[in-house]
C-alpha angles and dihedrals in degrees: 000000000000113000129187126192124206133182121213127194099200146002092275095059093045088051088051090056087057092047090052094048089051090068089065098050123104108168131281096055121135116203119193114204118206124188145104122271110293095019097122105266097126093041089054092053091045086057091051091049091050088055088060092045092254107144126193099029109168140178113289093209098127097030094041095207129047117183117196123193116228113210103172101059131075097204102037119054100164144027119204120202109190122185112194096179094109102040131106106239088223092056097117090187091067092046092049090047090049093049090056092048094046089058091059105109091181089061140070115216127206116192122193117199093017089167089075091073136052105281090216090082088060103053095143099039121131115216133226119189119205122195131188106228098169141322090304111011124087129176116214121194113198130196110219102277 
């Protein structure tokens, strides 16, 4: 498995990593985002969203799932940003919803806190690991996407 580790010094740099990754997405990808609170996961997804001309992407912590329509791409029609931080791992309705979303080949799915659910439903997920180094610095380790 190829991994690449990048350090960013601010939110703009973290968003740029997301924009760069967006260039390699084709639809059907599931990307699991691991990292503590404040480690850059949402900023990264905001960068991906901006690459698809989606403005005002925000953390889905309280809503759990944000769905963004993509209008400028033939292969990708939706981006899902899912935050499982507040879910109960036994909540079958979330698992059922996730399974439906994961079957959408015209979507790219980003899941924060994927460890909160059975990893068996994420067999083809790529993983990105975010580390909080200091107030400004983040370390992002990417699997080849």
